[in-house]
C-alpha positions as CSV (number, residue, x, y, z in Angstrom):
1,M,21.2,-32.2,12.6
2,T,24.2,-32.3,14.9
3,D,23.2,-32.9,18.3
4,R,24.7,-29.4,20.5
5,S,23.1,-30.2,23.5
6,T,25.7,-31.4,25.2
7,S,27.7,-28.9,23.5
8,P,30.1,-26.4,26.2
9,E,29.4,-22.7,27.0
10,P,30.8,-21.0,23.3
11,A,34.2,-18.8,24.2
12,A,33.5,-15.1,24.1
13,V,35.3,-14.1,20.6
14,S,36.7,-10.2,20.2
15,L,36.8,-8.6,16.6
16,A,40.2,-8.3,16.9
17,D,40.5,-12.2,17.3
18,V,38.1,-12.5,14.1
19,W,40.4,-10.1,12.2
20,R,43.5,-11.8,12.7
21,L,42.5,-14.3,10.7
22,P,44.7,-14.9,7.5
23,Q,43.5,-13.2,4.7
24,L,40.4,-11.5,6.4
25,P,42.3,-7.9,5.6
26,R,42.5,-8.3,1.8
27,L,39.0,-10.4,1.8
28,A,37.7,-7.3,3.6
29,T,39.1,-5.2,1.1
30,S,37.3,-6.7,-2.2
31,V,34.1,-6.9,-0.5
32,L,34.1,-3.3,0.7
33,F,35.0,-2.3,-2.8
34,L,32.2,-5.1,-4.1
35,G,29.5,-3.6,-1.8
36,L,31.0,-0.1,-2.7
37,A,30.0,-1.0,-6.7
38,L,26.9,-2.3,-6.0
39,S,25.6,0.1,-3.8
40,F,26.9,3.1,-6.3
41,A,25.1,1.8,-8.9
42,S,21.8,-0.3,-7.6
43,P,19.9,2.2,-6.1
44,Y,19.7,4.2,-9.5
45,L,19.3,1.5,-11.9
46,A,15.6,1.6,-12.0
47,L,15.8,5.6,-12.4
48,F,18.6,5.3,-15.0
49,G,16.0,3.1,-16.9
50,V,12.6,5.2,-16.9
51,D,14.6,8.8,-16.8
52,R,17.6,8.2,-19.3
53,A,16.7,4.6,-21.3
54,E,13.1,6.1,-21.4
55,M,11.7,2.7,-20.5
56,S,8.0,2.6,-19.3
57,P,7.1,1.1,-16.0
58,L,6.4,-2.5,-17.8
59,H,9.3,-2.5,-19.5
60,L,11.6,-1.8,-16.6
61,G,10.1,-4.8,-15.0
62,L,10.9,-6.8,-18.3
63,F,14.8,-5.7,-18.0
64,L,15.0,-6.2,-14.1
65,T,13.1,-9.8,-14.6
66,V,15.3,-11.0,-17.5
67,T,18.2,-9.8,-15.1
68,A,17.2,-11.7,-12.5
69,V,16.5,-14.8,-14.3
70,S,20.4,-14.7,-15.7
71,S,21.2,-14.4,-12.4
72,V,19.9,-17.2,-11.0
73,L,20.8,-19.4,-13.7
74,I,24.4,-18.3,-14.2
75,S,24.7,-18.5,-10.5
76,T,23.6,-21.3,-9.9
77,R,25.7,-23.1,-12.9
78,L,28.7,-21.6,-11.5
79,A,28.4,-22.3,-8.0
80,R,28.0,-26.5,-9.2
81,L,31.3,-25.7,-11.0
82,S,33.0,-24.0,-8.2
83,D,32.4,-27.0,-5.9
84,R,33.9,-29.3,-8.6
85,L,37.3,-26.9,-9.0
86,L,40.3,-27.0,-6.8
87,D,40.1,-23.1,-6.2
88,R,37.4,-20.9,-6.2
89,K,39.6,-17.9,-7.4
90,P,38.9,-17.5,-11.2
91,L,35.5,-18.0,-11.3
92,V,35.5,-14.7,-8.6
93,L,37.3,-13.0,-11.0
94,L,35.5,-13.9,-13.7
95,T,32.3,-12.3,-12.4
96,L,33.9,-9.4,-10.8
97,G,35.3,-8.9,-14.6
98,A,31.7,-9.7,-16.3
99,A,30.3,-6.7,-13.7
100,V,33.2,-4.4,-15.3
101,V,32.5,-4.8,-19.0
102,G,28.4,-5.0,-17.9
103,Y,28.6,-1.7,-16.2
104,G,31.2,-0.2,-18.7
105,L,28.7,-0.9,-21.3
106,L,25.3,0.8,-19.4
107,S,27.6,3.9,-19.1
108,V,27.0,4.5,-23.1
109,L,24.1,2.5,-24.3
110,R,20.6,3.4,-24.4
111,A,18.7,1.4,-26.6
112,Y,16.5,-1.2,-25.1
113,P,17.4,-4.4,-27.1
114,A,21.0,-3.7,-26.2
115,L,20.2,-3.1,-22.2
116,L,18.5,-6.6,-22.4
117,L,21.3,-8.4,-23.7
118,V,23.7,-6.9,-21.1
119,G,21.4,-7.5,-17.8
120,A,21.1,-10.9,-19.4
121,L,24.5,-11.7,-20.3
122,L,27.1,-9.3,-17.8
123,L,24.9,-8.4,-14.7
124,G,23.6,-11.4,-14.6
125,T,27.1,-13.0,-14.2
126,G,28.4,-10.3,-12.6
127,A,25.7,-10.8,-10.0
128,A,27.0,-14.1,-9.3
129,A,30.5,-12.2,-7.6
130,F,28.7,-12.3,-4.2
131,P,28.0,-15.6,-3.5
132,Q,31.0,-16.7,-4.9
133,L,32.7,-14.3,-2.6
134,F,31.6,-15.0,-0.1
135,A,32.5,-18.9,-0.8
136,F,35.9,-18.0,-1.6
137,A,36.1,-16.8,1.5
138,R,35.0,-19.2,3.7
139,A,37.5,-21.6,1.9
140,Q,40.2,-19.3,2.3
141,L,39.0,-19.6,6.5
142,A,39.4,-22.6,6.2
143,E,41.8,-23.7,8.6
144,A,40.8,-21.5,11.5
145,T,38.8,-23.4,14.6
146,G,35.9,-23.3,16.3
147,A,33.5,-20.8,15.2
148,L,35.9,-18.4,14.1
149,P,35.5,-18.6,10.3
150,D,31.2,-18.0,10.4
151,R,31.8,-14.8,12.8
152,A,34.3,-13.9,10.2
153,I,31.5,-14.2,7.3
154,T,29.3,-11.9,9.6
155,L,32.1,-9.7,10.1
156,L,32.6,-9.4,6.1
157,R,29.1,-9.1,5.8
158,S,29.3,-6.1,8.0
159,V,31.7,-4.8,5.8
160,F,29.1,-5.1,3.0
161,S,26.8,-3.3,4.6
162,L,29.7,-0.3,5.7
163,A,30.0,0.4,1.8
164,W,26.2,0.5,1.5
165,V,26.5,3.4,4.1
166,V,28.4,5.8,2.1
167,G,27.5,4.2,-1.7
168,P,24.2,5.5,-2.2
169,G,25.0,9.0,-1.0
170,A,28.3,8.9,-3.1
171,G,26.5,7.7,-6.1
172,A,24.0,10.6,-5.7
173,L,26.5,13.1,-5.9
174,A,28.1,11.5,-8.7
175,L,25.1,11.3,-10.4
176,A,24.3,15.0,-9.7
177,R,28.2,15.6,-11.4
178,W,28.8,13.2,-14.0
179,D,25.3,11.7,-14.5
180,F,24.2,7.9,-15.5
181,P,27.6,7.3,-17.4
182,G,29.6,8.7,-14.6
183,L,28.0,6.9,-11.7
184,F,28.5,3.9,-13.6
185,L,31.9,4.1,-14.9
186,L,32.8,4.5,-11.0
187,A,31.2,1.3,-10.4
188,A,32.9,-0.3,-12.7
189,T,36.3,1.0,-11.3
190,C,35.2,-0.1,-7.8
191,F,34.9,-3.8,-9.7
192,V,38.2,-3.5,-10.7
193,L,39.6,-2.7,-7.2
194,A,37.6,-5.6,-5.8
195,A,39.1,-8.0,-8.3
196,V,42.5,-6.3,-7.9
197,A,42.4,-7.5,-4.0
198,V,41.0,-10.8,-4.8
199,G,44.4,-11.3,-7.5
200,Q,46.2,-10.4,-4.5
201,I,44.9,-13.8,-2.1
202,R,46.6,-17.1,-2.7
203,G,44.2,-19.6,-4.0
204,T,42.6,-22.4,-2.5
205,R,44.0,-25.6,-3.0
206,A,41.0,-27.4,-2.8
207,P,37.0,-26.8,-1.8
208,A,36.4,-26.7,2.1
209,P,33.0,-28.0,3.4
210,I,31.9,-26.4,6.3
211,T,32.4,-28.3,9.8
212,T,32.2,-25.8,12.2
213,P,28.4,-24.9,13.2
214,P,27.1,-21.2,12.4
215,A,28.1,-18.3,14.5
216,P,27.4,-17.4,16.9
217,V,26.6,-20.5,18.4
218,P,23.0,-20.7,19.9
219,D,21.8,-22.7,22.7
220,Q,19.9,-25.8,22.7
221,E,17.0,-23.9,21.6
222,A,18.2,-22.5,18.3
223,I,19.0,-25.7,16.5
224,S,16.3,-26.2,14.1
225,P,14.8,-29.2,13.1
226,R,14.9,-30.8,9.5
227,R,12.4,-28.6,7.4
228,P,10.7,-29.0,4.3
229,L,13.4,-27.3,2.6
230,A,11.1,-26.0,-0.2
231,W,9.0,-24.2,1.7
232,V,11.3,-22.1,3.3
233,A,13.1,-21.5,0.5
234,L,9.3,-20.2,-0.8
235,A,9.3,-18.1,2.5
236,F,12.5,-16.6,1.6
237,V,11.4,-16.4,-2.3
238,L,8.7,-14.2,-1.0
239,Y,10.7,-12.1,1.2
240,G,13.4,-11.6,-1.9
241,M,10.9,-10.5,-4.1
242,S,9.2,-8.1,-1.5
243,M,12.6,-6.8,-0.4
244,S,13.8,-6.6,-4.6
245,M,10.3,-4.6,-5.5
246,G,10.8,-2.2,-2.5
247,M,14.6,-1.2,-3.4
248,S,13.5,-0.7,-7.0
249,M,10.4,1.2,-6.4
250,F,11.4,3.2,-3.5
251,P,13.9,6.0,-5.1
252,L,11.3,6.1,-7.5
253,F,8.3,6.8,-4.9
254,I,10.6,9.4,-3.3
255,T,11.4,11.5,-6.3
256,H,8.0,11.2,-8.3
257,D,5.4,10.6,-5.9
258,L,6.7,12.6,-3.1
259,K,8.8,14.9,-5.3
260,G,11.5,14.1,-3.4
261,T,15.5,14.6,-4.7
262,E,18.1,11.9,-5.3
263,E,19.9,13.4,-2.4
264,Q,17.3,12.5,0.1
265,V,17.3,8.8,-2.0
266,G,20.8,8.1,-0.7
267,F,20.4,9.5,2.6
268,L,17.7,7.4,3.3
269,V,19.5,4.1,1.9
270,G,22.7,4.8,3.9
271,L,21.2,5.4,6.9
272,C,19.5,1.9,6.6
273,A,22.9,0.9,5.9
274,L,24.6,2.7,8.4
275,L,21.8,1.0,11.2
276,E,22.8,-2.4,10.1
277,I,26.7,-2.3,11.3
278,P,26.2,-2.4,15.1
279,L,23.5,-4.5,14.9
280,M,25.6,-7.1,12.7
281,L,29.0,-7.0,14.5
282,A,26.9,-7.4,18.0
283,F,25.6,-10.7,16.1
284,V,29.5,-11.4,15.5
285,V,30.8,-11.2,19.4
286,A,27.4,-12.0,20.6
287,R,27.9,-15.3,22.9
288,R,24.4,-16.9,22.7
289,L,21.7,-15.4,20.4
290,P,17.9,-16.4,20.1
291,P,17.4,-19.0,18.0
292,L,18.0,-18.1,14.4
293,E,14.8,-19.2,13.1
294,R,13.1,-17.6,15.6
295,L,15.0,-14.4,14.9
296,V,14.1,-15.0,11.3
297,K,9.9,-15.3,12.0
298,Y,10.5,-12.1,14.1
299,A,12.5,-9.9,11.0
300,L,9.6,-10.8,8.6
301,G,7.2,-9.3,11.2
302,L,8.8,-6.5,11.1
303,F,9.3,-6.1,7.3
304,V,5.3,-6.3,7.2
305,L,5.5,-3.2,9.2
306,H,8.4,-1.1,7.2
307,F,6.0,-1.5,3.8
308,A,3.0,-0.6,5.9
309,L,5.1,2.5,6.6
310,I,6.4,3.8,3.4
311,F,2.5,2.7,2.4
312,L,1.7,5.7,4.4
313,A,4.6,7.8,4.4
314,G,4.0,11.4,3.1
315,G,7.5,12.6,3.7
316,M,10.6,12.2,5.2
317,P,10.3,12.0,9.1
318,L,8.2,8.7,8.2
319,L,10.5,7.4,5.9
320,V,13.3,7.7,8.6
321,V,11.5,5.5,10.5
322,T,11.0,2.9,7.9
323,Q,14.6,2.5,7.2
324,V,15.0,1.8,11.1
325,V,13.2,-1.3,10.8
326,R,14.5,-2.1,7.8
327,A,17.7,-2.0,9.4
328,I,16.5,-4.2,11.9
329,V,15.4,-6.9,8.8
330,L,18.5,-6.7,7.0
331,A,20.7,-7.2,9.9
332,V,18.6,-10.5,10.6
333,T,18.0,-11.5,7.1
334,A,21.2,-10.5,5.9
335,G,23.4,-11.4,8.4
336,L,22.1,-14.4,9.7
337,G,19.6,-16.0,7.1
338,M,22.8,-17.6,5.6
339,A,23.8,-19.1,8.4
340,Y,20.2,-20.8,9.1
341,F,20.4,-22.0,5.5
342,Q,23.6,-23.7,6.6
343,E,22.2,-25.3,9.7
344,L,19.1,-26.7,7.5
345,L,22.6,-28.2,4.8
346,P,25.0,-29.2,7.4
347,G,28.3,-29.8,5.7
348,R,27.3,-28.5,2.0
349,V,28.5,-24.9,2.7
350,G,28.7,-24.6,-1.3
351,A,24.9,-25.9,-1.8
352,A,23.7,-23.8,1.1
353,T,25.3,-20.2,0.2
354,T,24.1,-20.6,-3.5
355,L,20.5,-22.0,-2.4
356,F,20.3,-18.5,0.0
357,S,21.6,-16.2,-2.8
358,N,19.1,-18.0,-4.7
359,T,16.2,-17.4,-3.1
360,T,17.1,-13.3,-3.3
361,N,17.7,-13.9,-7.0
362,V,14.3,-15.7,-7.7
363,G,12.7,-13.1,-5.9
364,A,14.1,-10.2,-8.1
365,M,13.1,-12.6,-10.9
366,L,9.9,-12.6,-9.9
367,A,9.6,-8.9,-8.2
368,G,10.7,-7.3,-11.7
369,I,7.6,-7.6,-14.1
370,V,5.2,-7.9,-10.9
371,S,6.6,-4.5,-9.3
372,G,6.5,-2.9,-13.3
373,T,3.1,-4.2,-13.4
374,C,1.9,-2.7,-10.5
375,A,3.4,0.4,-10.8
376,Q,2.0,0.8,-14.2
377,L,-1.5,0.1,-12.8
378,F,-2.0,1.7,-9.8
379,G,1.3,4.1,-8.7
380,Y,4.5,3.4,-7.2
381,R,2.8,3.6,-3.4
382,A,0.7,0.6,-4.5
383,V,3.7,-1.3,-4.6
384,F,4.6,-1.3,-0.9
385,L,1.0,-2.7,-0.1
386,L,1.7,-5.5,-2.2
387,C,5.0,-5.9,-0.9
388,G,3.3,-6.4,2.7
389,L,1.1,-8.8,1.2
390,L,3.9,-11.0,-0.1
391,T,6.2,-10.5,2.8
392,L,2.6,-11.0,5.3
393,A,2.7,-14.6,2.9
394,A,6.6,-15.4,3.8
395,W,5.6,-14.8,7.8
396,L,2.8,-17.1,7.1
397,V,4.6,-19.7,5.2
398,M,7.2,-19.9,8.4
399,Q,4.8,-20.1,10.5
400,A,3.4,-23.0,9.0
401,V,7.0,-25.0,8.6
402,T,8.3,-24.3,12.1
403,R,5.0,-26.0,14.0
404,R,5.9,-29.3,13.1
405,R,9.0,-31.1,12.5
406,A,9.5,-32.4,9.1
407,P,8.8,-36.0,9.1
408,G,12.0,-38.2,7.8
409,A,9.8,-38.6,4.3
410,D,11.4,-34.6,3.7
411,E,14.9,-35.8,4.0
412,A,15.2,-35.9,0.2
413,A,14.4,-32.3,0.5
414,F,18.2,-31.4,1.8
415,T,20.1,-33.4,-0.7
416,T,18.4,-31.8,-4.0
417,R,21.2,-29.9,-5.6
418,P,20.2,-26.2,-6.1
């Protein structure tokens, strides 16, 4: 790892400084529409499967698992390809185009085999839009100096969260007025607008490996010693698994077990995203932060509390509290988790970004069938108890990993291709 013990005090950075970076407004526009598309459709995909496609919880879990497996395989292949291309822009447009077609087909299909095929081929390819767009953004910002590019990526991530403030609520309104076909067509339209914004950005001429430290720049204590990367990835897979299980079953828990409404689902999901934004922006402008590794462990501990509170919830007041806790967790893991992986894989932004993204995808892959089986056997509330146990396991893995420095023999783990 780079020795930063003699690094100068990091200069303060304003949001205006970051916003003036070349192409950032267009990149932010594309990220915003990508976030809107996902926030319109994702919270209600499980409801669509159960209420319209008439899937059983087990069939729903299989559908989510197949989609997640495809996401991992396709995004990994595209990531390796993008590192060899002079310009990532065509791959970004490819993934966005696949999402357009996939959600367009969801608006008309109801047969389970056809839905599995759409999930595997089109939604799986569309899931790679997020890492590909952020890798494309990092390449666009390569000419900026200092910590500005990394802070710009954090700012873009806050724009993605902003989309989730309004998206779930707007999705609920669209669902009430136009049903699922209208909702999925609205999502497809947002993917088109994201592609239009990308199309207006000039292509990059060469891959741009990361040359600056992750931002915000932590103090010397923040520099993570080299870790056995497989174990760190395992912790994030367990975290991603619990996050995916909770996200897919949360709407069903509210509407089926608590007899709530789809509007309440939209409000709660949007509230979480709204609270994330000021926290992420604070990370953008902060001069110093606690060590990223320590922040990750704190976030995992809070996530255990989040699931425990949902398990105990009997109505909206406690559910609102759970979203406050979730916002803190996601502000760390989503906003700084990528930077943490880049610390562990210095100089390999593509590999680090893909590995970070794939831990979430692998978690979702495992989550689908597990959450579906658990819900069918024990009910939706029991899923959140299982989520809490998985997150606790992730925290214990990180505790074990960080109690000792990885020996030199673990160096091979840092050069393994994702």
